FISEKOL-606633 format. One line per 3 residues: number of its first residue (from 1); their letters; for each residue x, y, z of C-alpha. Coordinates in nm, 2 decimals. Example, Ala and Ser with C-alpha at 12.3 -4.5 7.8 and 13.67 -1.06 7.14 Angstrom:
2
1	as	1.23/-0.45/0.78 | 1.37/-0.11/0.71
This chain:
693
1	mky	2.14/0.21/18.43 | 2.17/0.56/18.57 | 2.44/0.78/18.42
4	iie	2.55/1.14/18.36 | 2.67/1.28/18.03 | 2.98/1.47/18.13
7	hei	3.10/1.58/17.79 | 2.97/1.55/17.44 | 3.06/1.64/17.08
10	kgr	2.92/1.50/16.75 | 3.00/1.13/16.74 | 3.16/1.11/17.08
13	mri	3.02/1.10/17.43 | 3.18/1.06/17.78 | 2.94/0.94/18.05
16	hvc	2.98/0.88/18.42 | 2.80/0.57/18.56 | 2.62/0.65/18.89
19	qkr	2.72/0.38/19.13 | 2.94/0.36/19.44 | 3.20/0.13/19.29
22	msf	3.26/-0.04/18.96 | 3.43/-0.38/18.97 | 3.66/-0.52/18.69
25	rea	3.38/-0.76/18.59 | 3.12/-0.48/18.57 | 3.35/-0.27/18.36
28	dil	3.41/-0.56/18.12 | 3.04/-0.63/18.09 | 2.96/-0.27/18.01
31	qfy	3.25/-0.25/17.76 | 3.13/-0.57/17.59 | 2.77/-0.44/17.58
34	ltk	2.87/-0.11/17.43 | 3.10/-0.26/17.16 | 2.82/-0.49/17.05
37	cpa	2.58/-0.20/17.00 | 2.54/-0.15/16.62 | 2.59/0.23/16.63
40	vis	2.91/0.22/16.84 | 3.24/0.25/16.67 | 3.45/0.20/16.98
43	akv	3.41/0.22/17.36 | 3.65/0.25/17.65 | 3.54/0.19/18.01
46	ser	3.74/0.29/18.32 | 3.65/0.11/18.64 | 3.86/0.35/18.84
49	tqn	3.67/0.66/18.74 | 3.34/0.48/18.64 | 3.35/0.67/18.31
52	avi	3.29/0.54/17.96 | 3.40/0.71/17.64 | 3.18/0.62/17.34
55	rys	3.25/0.69/16.98 | 2.95/0.63/16.76 | 2.80/0.69/16.42
58	gdr	2.44/0.75/16.34 | 2.16/0.88/16.57 | 2.25/0.99/16.92
61	adi	1.91/0.87/17.03 | 2.01/0.51/16.96 | 2.31/0.55/17.21
64	ika	2.08/0.70/17.48 | 1.83/0.42/17.43 | 2.10/0.15/17.45
67	lrs	2.24/0.31/17.77 | 1.90/0.33/17.94 | 1.83/-0.04/17.87
70	fsy	2.16/-0.17/17.99 | 2.17/-0.40/18.29 | 2.47/-0.60/18.43
73	kkt	2.24/-0.89/18.51 | 2.06/-0.91/18.18 | 2.37/-0.87/17.96
76	evp	2.51/-1.21/17.84 | 2.89/-1.20/17.81 | 3.11/-1.50/17.73
79	esy	3.29/-1.61/18.04 | 3.62/-1.64/17.86 | 3.59/-1.27/17.77
82	lqn	3.55/-1.18/18.13 | 3.83/-1.41/18.25 | 4.08/-1.29/18.00
85	sgr	4.00/-0.92/17.94 | 4.34/-0.80/18.08 | 4.17/-0.52/18.28
88	eln	4.29/-0.65/18.61 | 4.64/-0.70/18.48 | 4.66/-0.34/18.37
91	rky	4.54/-0.21/18.71 | 4.79/-0.44/18.89 | 5.09/-0.31/18.70
94	wdk	4.98/0.05/18.71 | 4.95/0.03/19.09 | 5.29/-0.14/19.10
97	lvn	5.44/0.15/18.91 | 5.28/0.42/19.12 | 5.37/0.24/19.44
100	svl	5.73/0.21/19.34 | 5.76/0.58/19.27 | 5.58/0.68/19.59
103	ihl	5.79/0.44/19.81 | 6.11/0.58/19.65 | 6.01/0.94/19.71
106	gkk	5.88/0.85/20.06 | 6.21/0.70/20.16 | 6.40/1.01/20.05
109	lfl	6.16/1.25/20.23 | 6.07/1.07/20.55 | 6.34/0.82/20.64
112	ptp	6.65/0.93/20.84 | 6.98/0.88/20.64 | 7.11/0.58/20.86
115	vrs	6.78/0.40/20.81 | 6.76/0.48/20.44 | 7.12/0.35/20.40
118	avt	7.04/0.02/20.58 | 6.73/-0.03/20.36 | 6.94/0.03/20.05
121	aan	7.21/-0.21/20.16 | 6.94/-0.48/20.23 | 6.78/-0.43/19.89
124	svk	7.12/-0.45/19.71 | 7.17/-0.81/19.82 | 6.92/-0.93/19.56
127	yiw	7.11/-0.77/19.27 | 7.45/-0.86/19.40 | 7.35/-1.23/19.45
130	hgi	7.20/-1.25/19.10 | 7.53/-1.12/18.96 | 7.73/-1.38/19.16
133	qtl	7.50/-1.66/19.04 | 7.54/-1.55/18.67 | 7.92/-1.53/18.71
136	aag	7.92/-1.87/18.88 | 7.74/-2.01/18.58 | 8.03/-1.90/18.36
139	kie	7.84/-1.61/18.21 | 7.94/-1.24/18.20 | 7.60/-1.08/18.13
142	vpv	7.38/-0.79/18.24 | 7.32/-0.91/18.60 | 7.70/-0.91/18.66
145	ldg	7.72/-0.55/18.55 | 7.42/-0.44/18.76 | 7.54/-0.63/19.06
148	tai	7.89/-0.49/19.03 | 7.77/-0.13/18.99 | 7.53/-0.15/19.29
151	gvs	7.79/-0.35/19.50 | 8.07/-0.10/19.44 | 7.84/0.20/19.52
154	vlr	7.74/0.03/19.85 | 8.10/-0.04/19.94 | 8.20/0.32/19.88
157	gdm	7.91/0.43/20.10 | 7.74/0.61/19.80 | 7.39/0.49/19.90
160	nta	7.21/0.75/19.69 | 7.36/0.62/19.37 | 7.29/0.26/19.47
163	asv	6.93/0.34/19.55 | 6.87/0.54/19.23 | 7.02/0.26/19.02
166	mfl	6.80/0.00/19.19 | 6.49/0.22/19.16 | 6.54/0.27/18.79
169	lgi	6.61/-0.10/18.73 | 6.29/-0.18/18.92 | 6.08/0.06/18.71
172	gei	6.23/-0.09/18.39 | 6.15/-0.44/18.51 | 5.78/-0.34/18.58
175	led	5.74/-0.17/18.24 | 5.90/-0.46/18.06 | 5.69/-0.72/18.24
178	wth	5.37/-0.52/18.20 | 5.42/-0.46/17.83 | 5.52/-0.82/17.77
181	kks	5.22/-0.97/17.95 | 4.97/-0.72/17.80 | 5.10/-0.78/17.45
184	vgd	5.10/-1.16/17.50 | 4.75/-1.14/17.64 | 4.63/-0.93/17.35
187	lar	4.79/-1.17/17.11 | 4.64/-1.47/17.28 | 4.29/-1.32/17.29
190	gms	4.32/-1.26/16.91 | 4.42/-1.62/16.86 | 4.16/-1.76/17.10
193	lrv	3.87/-1.97/16.98 | 3.59/-1.80/16.79 | 3.35/-2.08/16.70
196	ekv	2.98/-1.97/16.69 | 2.82/-2.29/16.54 | 2.90/-2.66/16.58
199	wlk	2.75/-2.98/16.45 | 2.58/-3.16/16.75 | 2.56/-3.54/16.69
202	ted	2.23/-3.70/16.79 | 2.13/-4.06/16.76 | 2.04/-4.04/16.39
205	tei	2.15/-3.71/16.25 | 2.36/-3.39/16.30 | 2.22/-3.06/16.41
208	lvd	2.38/-2.72/16.36 | 2.36/-2.54/16.70 | 2.52/-2.24/16.88
211	sge	2.84/-2.34/17.06 | 2.70/-2.20/17.38 | 2.43/-2.48/17.38
214	vep	2.68/-2.76/17.40 | 2.74/-2.92/17.74 | 3.00/-3.16/17.87
217	gds	2.91/-3.51/17.76 | 2.76/-3.41/17.43 | 2.89/-3.55/17.10
220	vkv	3.02/-3.31/16.84 | 3.11/-3.38/16.48 | 3.40/-3.19/16.31
223	hmg	3.44/-3.20/15.94 | 3.76/-3.16/15.74 | 3.90/-2.80/15.75
226	nvi	3.71/-2.71/16.07 | 3.84/-2.62/16.41 | 3.78/-2.85/16.70
229	pfd	3.57/-2.63/16.94 | 3.62/-2.81/17.27 | 3.85/-3.05/17.45
232	gtv	3.73/-3.41/17.43 | 3.78/-3.78/17.35 | 3.73/-3.92/17.00
235	eeg	3.43/-4.16/16.98 | 3.44/-4.24/16.61 | 3.62/-4.15/16.29
238	eam	3.98/-4.09/16.19 | 4.15/-3.77/16.11 | 4.48/-3.59/16.08
241	vnq	4.48/-3.29/16.32 | 4.70/-2.98/16.30 | 4.80/-2.90/16.66
244	asl	5.07/-2.65/16.58 | 4.91/-2.37/16.78 | 4.93/-2.57/17.10
247	tge	5.23/-2.80/17.07 | 5.44/-2.64/16.79 | 5.44/-2.97/16.60
250	sqp	5.49/-2.92/16.23 | 5.33/-3.24/16.13 | 4.96/-3.32/16.19
253	aak	4.88/-3.58/16.45 | 4.66/-3.89/16.38 | 4.35/-3.91/16.59
256	rag	4.11/-4.21/16.61 | 3.87/-4.36/16.87 | 4.01/-4.31/17.22
259	sfv	4.24/-4.02/17.13 | 4.22/-3.69/17.31 | 4.16/-3.38/17.10
262	yag	4.22/-3.01/17.21 | 4.01/-2.70/17.15 | 4.16/-2.48/16.88
265	tvv	4.33/-2.75/16.68 | 4.21/-2.81/16.32 | 4.11/-3.12/16.13
268	eeg	4.33/-3.13/15.81 | 4.20/-3.46/15.67 | 3.91/-3.69/15.76
271	elv	3.64/-3.62/16.02 | 3.58/-3.70/16.39 | 3.30/-3.74/16.64
274	fqv	3.42/-3.66/16.99 | 3.26/-3.64/17.34 | 3.30/-3.30/17.49
277	ket	3.50/-3.29/17.81 | 3.47/-2.92/17.90 | 3.32/-2.61/17.73
280	sgs	3.51/-2.34/17.92 | 3.70/-2.10/17.69 | 3.97/-2.03/17.95
283	tkf	4.16/-2.35/17.90 | 4.22/-2.26/17.54 | 4.34/-1.92/17.64
286	eki	4.57/-2.05/17.90 | 4.72/-2.30/17.66 | 4.79/-2.03/17.40
289	itm	4.95/-1.81/17.67 | 5.18/-2.10/17.76 | 5.26/-2.17/17.39
292	iee	5.35/-1.81/17.32 | 5.57/-1.76/17.63 | 5.76/-2.08/17.56
295	tek	5.81/-2.04/17.18 | 6.07/-1.83/17.00 | 5.80/-1.71/16.76
298	lks	5.78/-1.37/16.93 | 6.14/-1.29/16.86 | 6.25/-1.14/16.53
301	sve	6.60/-1.19/16.42 | 6.67/-0.82/16.50 | 6.55/-0.88/16.86
304	sra	6.77/-1.19/16.90 | 7.07/-1.01/16.76 | 7.01/-0.72/17.00
307	ehl	6.99/-0.96/17.30 | 7.31/-1.14/17.20 | 7.49/-0.82/17.13
310	adr	7.38/-0.68/17.47 | 7.53/-0.98/17.65 | 7.85/-0.97/17.44
313	lvp	7.90/-0.60/17.53 | 7.91/-0.66/17.91 | 8.27/-0.78/17.92
316	ytl	8.38/-0.48/17.73 | 8.21/-0.25/17.97 | 8.39/-0.42/18.26
319	lgt	8.72/-0.40/18.07 | 8.66/-0.03/18.01 | 8.60/0.02/18.38
322	gat	8.92/-0.15/18.46 | 9.11/0.04/18.20 | 8.97/0.38/18.32
325	yal	9.09/0.30/18.67 | 9.43/0.18/18.55 | 9.49/0.50/18.36
328	trs	9.34/0.75/18.60 | 9.37/0.58/18.94 | 9.03/0.73/19.01
331	vtk	8.76/0.50/19.15 | 8.50/0.78/19.09 | 8.58/0.79/18.71
334	ala	8.59/0.41/18.69 | 8.26/0.38/18.86 | 8.11/0.64/18.63
337	vlm	8.20/0.42/18.34 | 8.06/0.11/18.52 | 7.73/0.28/18.57
340	vdf	7.67/0.30/18.19 | 7.63/0.01/17.96 | 7.46/-0.06/17.63
343	sca	7.30/-0.39/17.72 | 7.03/-0.26/17.95 | 6.87/-0.04/17.68
346	lkl	6.92/-0.30/17.40 | 6.75/-0.57/17.60 | 6.46/-0.35/17.71
349	amp	6.39/-0.13/17.41 | 6.40/-0.39/17.13 | 6.14/-0.64/17.27
352	lsv	5.92/-0.36/17.38 | 5.92/-0.22/17.02 | 5.82/-0.55/16.88
355	lsa	5.55/-0.64/17.14 | 5.41/-0.29/17.11 | 5.39/-0.33/16.73
358	ire	5.21/-0.66/16.77 | 4.97/-0.48/17.01 | 4.92/-0.20/16.77
361	ags	4.84/-0.44/16.49 | 4.57/-0.59/16.71 | 4.41/-0.24/16.74
364	hsm	4.38/-0.25/16.36 | 4.20/-0.59/16.37 | 4.52/-0.78/16.28
367	tvk	4.64/-1.08/16.47 | 5.02/-1.12/16.44 | 5.17/-1.44/16.59
370	ggk	5.52/-1.32/16.63 | 5.78/-1.04/16.58 | 5.97/-1.23/16.31
373	fle	5.66/-1.22/16.08 | 5.65/-0.84/16.11 | 6.02/-0.84/16.01
376	aaa	5.95/-1.06/15.72 | 5.66/-0.85/15.61 | 5.88/-0.54/15.61
379	ead	6.13/-0.72/15.38 | 5.87/-0.88/15.15 | 5.88/-0.78/14.78
382	tiv	5.63/-1.03/14.64 | 5.26/-1.08/14.74 | 5.05/-1.37/14.61
385	fdk	4.67/-1.35/14.63 | 4.40/-1.61/14.62 | 4.11/-1.48/14.43
388	tgt	3.78/-1.60/14.58 | 3.71/-1.44/14.92 | 4.03/-1.24/14.91
391	ltk	4.04/-1.01/14.60 | 3.67/-1.07/14.56 | 3.42/-1.01/14.83
394	arp	3.40/-1.27/15.11 | 3.02/-1.30/15.06 | 2.95/-1.41/14.70
397	vvv	2.58/-1.46/14.62 | 2.38/-1.71/14.40 | 2.23/-1.52/14.10
400	kvv	2.05/-1.81/13.94 | 2.02/-2.19/13.92 | 2.01/-2.34/13.57
403	sfs	1.84/-2.69/13.56 | 1.97/-2.95/13.32 | 1.78/-3.24/13.46
406	gep	1.42/-3.12/13.45 | 1.41/-3.10/13.83 | 1.28/-2.77/13.98
409	ede	1.55/-2.52/14.05 | 1.47/-2.49/14.42 | 1.50/-2.87/14.46
412	llk	1.84/-2.86/14.30 | 1.95/-2.57/14.52 | 1.83/-2.75/14.83
415	laa	2.03/-3.06/14.73 | 2.34/-2.84/14.67 | 2.30/-2.66/15.01
418	cme	2.26/-3.00/15.19 | 2.60/-3.10/15.06 | 2.78/-2.77/15.08
421	ehf	2.68/-2.67/15.44 | 2.94/-2.90/15.59 | 3.24/-2.72/15.44
424	phs	3.38/-2.37/15.51 | 3.43/-2.20/15.17 | 3.28/-1.87/15.04
427	mak	3.11/-2.05/14.75 | 2.96/-2.30/14.99 | 2.84/-2.02/15.21
430	avt	2.67/-1.85/14.91 | 2.48/-2.17/14.83 | 2.36/-2.23/15.18
433	aaa	2.27/-1.87/15.23 | 2.06/-1.87/14.90 | 1.87/-2.18/15.02
436	krk	1.81/-2.02/15.36 | 1.68/-1.70/15.20 | 1.43/-1.91/15.00
439	glt	1.32/-2.10/15.31 | 1.45/-2.43/15.16 | 1.49/-2.63/15.48
442	hee	1.61/-2.99/15.44 | 1.70/-3.30/15.63 | 2.03/-3.48/15.59
445	mhs	1.95/-3.70/15.29 | 2.30/-3.80/15.19 | 2.55/-4.06/15.30
448	kve	2.90/-3.97/15.42 | 3.02/-3.66/15.24 | 3.37/-3.67/15.09
451	yiv	3.54/-3.33/15.03 | 3.81/-3.32/14.77 | 4.03/-3.01/14.83
454	ahg	4.01/-2.76/14.54 | 3.78/-2.99/14.34 | 3.44/-3.05/14.50
457	ist	3.22/-3.28/14.71 | 3.11/-3.63/14.64 | 2.83/-3.83/14.82
460	tvn	2.54/-4.06/14.76 | 2.18/-3.93/14.77 | 1.89/-4.18/14.75
463	gkk	2.13/-4.44/14.62 | 2.26/-4.21/14.34 | 2.62/-4.08/14.33
466	tvi	2.59/-3.70/14.35 | 2.88/-3.46/14.30 | 2.92/-3.08/14.31
469	gsy	3.22/-2.87/14.23 | 3.44/-2.72/13.96 | 3.43/-2.78/13.58
472	hfi	3.75/-2.98/13.61 | 3.61/-3.20/13.89 | 3.26/-3.26/13.74
475	fed	3.36/-3.32/13.37 | 3.72/-3.44/13.38 | 3.74/-3.63/13.71
478	ekc	3.39/-3.75/13.74 | 3.32/-3.79/13.36 | 2.98/-3.62/13.38
481	rip	2.79/-3.55/13.06 | 2.57/-3.27/12.94 | 2.22/-3.42/12.89
484	egk	2.12/-3.47/12.53 | 1.96/-3.16/12.38 | 2.10/-2.93/12.65
487	qhl	2.42/-2.82/12.49 | 2.28/-2.49/12.37 | 2.17/-2.42/12.73
490	fdq	2.52/-2.49/12.85 | 2.67/-2.26/12.59 | 2.44/-1.98/12.69
493	lpp	2.56/-1.97/13.06 | 2.64/-1.61/13.15 | 3.02/-1.57/13.13
496	eys	3.04/-1.29/13.40 | 2.95/-1.53/13.68 | 3.15/-1.81/13.85
499	hly	2.99/-2.15/13.79 | 2.93/-2.44/14.04 | 2.83/-2.77/13.87
502	lgi	2.60/-3.03/14.02 | 2.61/-3.38/13.87 | 2.39/-3.69/13.95
505	eed	2.49/-4.03/13.82 | 2.73/-3.89/13.56 | 2.48/-3.65/13.42
508	laa	2.50/-3.27/13.47 | 2.19/-3.18/13.68 | 2.24/-2.81/13.74
511	vic	2.48/-2.51/13.71 | 2.46/-2.26/14.00 | 2.57/-1.92/13.88
514	ied	2.74/-1.72/14.15 | 2.83/-1.35/14.15 | 3.17/-1.30/14.31
517	plr	3.21/-0.92/14.29 | 3.56/-0.76/14.31 | 3.63/-0.57/14.63
520	eea	3.58/-0.20/14.56 | 3.91/-0.12/14.73 | 4.12/-0.39/14.55
523	pqv	4.26/-0.18/14.26 | 4.36/0.11/14.49 | 4.52/-0.14/14.74
526	mre	4.73/-0.28/14.45 | 4.86/0.07/14.37 | 4.93/0.14/14.74
529	lrg	5.11/-0.19/14.78 | 5.34/-0.11/14.49 | 5.41/0.23/14.65
532	agf	5.49/0.05/14.98 | 5.76/-0.16/14.83 | 5.61/-0.47/14.66
535	skl	5.76/-0.52/14.31 | 5.55/-0.83/14.21 | 5.17/-0.88/14.26
538	vmm	5.03/-1.22/14.17 | 4.68/-1.37/14.16 | 4.62/-1.74/14.17
541	tgd	4.28/-1.91/14.14 | 4.11/-2.24/14.07 | 3.86/-2.05/13.86
544	ser	3.85/-2.07/13.48 | 4.09/-1.87/13.25 | 3.80/-1.65/13.14
547	tar	3.71/-1.54/13.49 | 4.07/-1.51/13.61 | 4.16/-1.29/13.32
550	aia	3.87/-1.06/13.38 | 3.94/-1.02/13.75 | 4.32/-0.97/13.69
553	akv	4.25/-0.69/13.44 | 4.02/-0.51/13.68 | 4.24/-0.55/13.99
556	gvd	4.58/-0.47/13.82 | 4.81/-0.75/13.93 | 5.13/-0.82/13.74
559	eyy	5.07/-1.19/13.68 | 4.77/-1.43/13.72 | 4.73/-1.81/13.71
562	sev	4.40/-1.99/13.66 | 4.27/-2.34/13.73 | 4.55/-2.40/13.99
565	lpe	4.55/-2.67/14.26 | 4.66/-2.61/14.62 | 5.00/-2.78/14.54
568	dka	5.04/-2.54/14.24 | 5.01/-2.24/14.47 | 5.26/-2.38/14.72
571	rfv	5.50/-2.47/14.44 | 5.49/-2.12/14.30 | 5.56/-1.97/14.64
574	eqe	5.86/-2.20/14.68 | 5.99/-2.11/14.33 | 5.97/-1.74/14.41
577	kak	6.16/-1.80/14.74 | 6.43/-1.99/14.56 | 6.48/-1.69/14.34
580	grk	6.56/-1.49/14.65 | 6.23/-1.32/14.68 | 6.05/-1.26/15.02
583	vlm	5.69/-1.38/14.97 | 5.36/-1.29/15.14 | 5.06/-1.52/15.06
586	vgd	4.71/-1.40/15.12 | 4.42/-1.65/15.13 | 4.11/-1.76/15.30
589	gin	4.03/-2.12/15.21 | 4.14/-2.48/15.29 | 4.30/-2.50/14.95
592	dsp	4.53/-2.20/15.04 | 4.68/-2.37/15.35 | 4.98/-2.53/15.17
595	als	5.08/-2.19/15.02 | 5.02/-2.01/15.35 | 5.26/-2.25/15.52
598	aad	5.52/-2.22/15.24 | 5.53/-1.84/15.23 | 5.77/-1.63/15.44
601	vgi	5.45/-1.48/15.58 | 5.10/-1.64/15.54 | 4.81/-1.40/15.58
604	ais	4.46/-1.53/15.63 | 4.13/-1.34/15.59 | 3.96/-1.36/15.93
607	dga	3.62/-1.51/15.82 | 3.78/-1.77/15.60 | 3.84/-2.14/15.68
610	eia	3.96/-2.21/16.04 | 4.26/-2.41/15.91 | 4.38/-2.11/15.70
613	rei	4.37/-1.89/16.01 | 4.54/-2.16/16.22 | 4.83/-2.21/15.98
616	adi	4.86/-1.84/15.88 | 5.12/-1.62/16.06 | 4.89/-1.32/16.05
619	sid	4.52/-1.28/16.03 | 4.35/-0.96/15.90 | 3.99/-0.84/15.92
622	aed	3.77/-0.95/15.63 | 3.61/-0.61/15.57 | 3.90/-0.42/15.40
625	ltq	4.21/-0.52/15.21 | 4.37/-0.18/15.30 | 4.48/-0.35/15.61
628	lvv	4.76/-0.51/15.40 | 4.89/-0.17/15.33 | 4.87/-0.08/15.70
631	lkk	5.05/-0.41/15.79 | 5.33/-0.32/15.54 | 5.37/0.03/15.67
634	lsq	5.35/-0.09/16.03 | 5.62/-0.35/15.98 | 5.85/-0.10/15.79
637	slm	5.80/0.16/16.07 | 5.89/-0.11/16.33 | 6.22/-0.19/16.16
640	kri	6.30/0.19/16.13 | 6.23/0.23/16.50 | 6.45/-0.06/16.59
643	nrn	6.74/0.07/16.38 | 6.68/0.43/16.52 | 6.68/0.29/16.88
646	frt	7.01/0.11/16.81 | 7.18/0.42/16.69 | 7.04/0.63/16.98
649	iva	7.15/0.38/17.24 | 7.50/0.36/17.10 | 7.53/0.74/17.07
652	vng	7.38/0.83/17.42 | 7.56/0.56/17.62 | 7.89/0.61/17.42
655	gli	7.88/0.98/17.51 | 7.80/0.90/17.88 | 8.10/0.66/17.90
658	llg	8.34/0.92/17.76 | 8.21/1.19/17.99 | 8.24/0.95/18.29
661	afg	8.59/0.85/18.19 | 8.71/1.21/18.17 | 8.55/1.29/18.51
664	vlq	8.28/1.52/18.37 | 8.01/1.31/18.52 | 7.99/1.17/18.87
667	pgv	7.88/0.80/18.91 | 7.54/0.89/19.05 | 7.47/1.14/18.76
670	aal	7.60/0.89/18.50 | 7.37/0.62/18.64 | 7.08/0.86/18.65
673	lhn	7.13/0.97/18.29 | 7.19/0.62/18.17 | 6.88/0.47/18.33
676	tst	6.67/0.77/18.24 | 6.77/0.75/17.88 | 6.69/0.38/17.88
679	lvi	6.35/0.45/18.02 | 6.28/0.73/17.77 | 6.39/0.51/17.48
682	sle	6.17/0.23/17.61 | 5.87/0.45/17.66 | 5.92/0.59/17.31
685	smk	5.93/0.23/17.19 | 5.59/0.16/17.34 | 5.42/0.44/17.14
688	nll	5.21/0.36/16.84 | 5.40/0.35/16.51 | 5.13/0.47/16.29
691	qed	4.97/0.81/16.35 | 4.59/0.81/16.39 | 4.40/0.95/16.09
């Protein structure tokens, strides 16, 4: 690719791509390519100017090399990314905004007064008719006010006032629509499917392949806790599928042979083999867009109250107009009052504040599924953490394998990996990663694998019952025994590691020692969360008392609970809510799902189990827990902005009404100041809540 470096400072470069014209698709391809470069922190490509701004770390030469090797044709980009990037949407609405301003100015400068008046009268019909329809439906809401104000101005021959009101209303509609669609699009992209690997079913086995290799007609197997990657028809198996993201159903749906399953839904219980109907990512995106636009999830209670208050204020504005005319007998003063109302600003500024906050959360690698969850996060005073993969690192590692059966350690690790690779949990990932590092490839040598949530896995290998899981599962549920003469070996297991137990035919075969180090930032995050308003920090884990106590002491939580089951976590959350507390639950695994659902706000770690992300109200990036502090501050700032907007709207519009009633302001000036203040407040509401570092 040919390009010119137009400006450069350390860690930042602006380039101009040397080509006649850059299409939306080409801009998206270049942006995708740049963001995937290891040294690039962020990249922004403008198709209009053909410029790209690149922020990077490391060696400048790596960026130059990457730019030189770039090619539109050779770069592979997911089609769903290109179809749903939002670039074309932004250009469309920017052009609409510019065209509206130019047309309005052009009319004033170039059209004769009679022609301009005729155009204004024609344009007013739409607003007046909308007001009549609203009134006919028995409602006295904002369209009635707008229609009355414009209609009275036209009847008085005050075409400049009518034109200005319609222009400002039009600008407001464009800004509202643009921000709404962009925010919904950003939210949907965050919720869109991110499945990289799937189990492809062949005649006699299952193969783990890239999702891009799957074609319509292929058979795919989905295990419990995993997301269904494509639309298709069930061929075999039975399962309960969580479809809340697409249908809003609170209860999982039963699926069996012949049932249709949808991309993005999650298998809560059981497992399925289904035939793929289509592999395009766009269908999932479109379904999510529809779901978001139809649901009330986006609306916080503050938003809803603002909208209802806006509509309730309309009759009072009309009464105030009538009273002003009755007292002053001045149409001009009455019209000046009519031109000002609270409802316009309330209805525009509040949703824009919330949608902009959701968009800003996305820029911090957080996916927020609705405004009401930001409101709940702002009010929350209790936060409950799962331990593994949440307070500890999401990538635990196997330190050693202790054999109790006499079998080689590598053989036992290979057997454990064969069982664990089907299920999405950080401990399972540690086992399969350790086997992969050692080159321990294996064939599927077990029968059907049964996953018992928060306990372990049970199957049959070479005719022998084989189990792997927690101490409670192996020794208490499955009644496994420590082989004779091996008790001393068991007593010497290193206490600083988490232990995964492997049993064969009721005998302990191996203990896999897994290091699950605490996140370096966790203690500091706990201190910052207290400073941000949380009065109670709790850790819950299925791990042993010994491990839980050690982690709790290091991280600095107020309370901890060990050896808990999924229902215990959910019960604790419900008990805290019953005490009047607002509870956030943070987790990453299948066993966290009940508690995530029960909490006022469920927060999932992004690389955890798909079902956790599906059920959670907010997902955060797995790299850094400080995002929880960012989320709390963002939500608190949102509520402050909403309250500040409310006070500003009441003060500004109340003042304008008084000035209009006393004849200080003419109707046209009152309308201009009212609509200008509404736009200013709305534009302020679209700004980022958190300052950049």
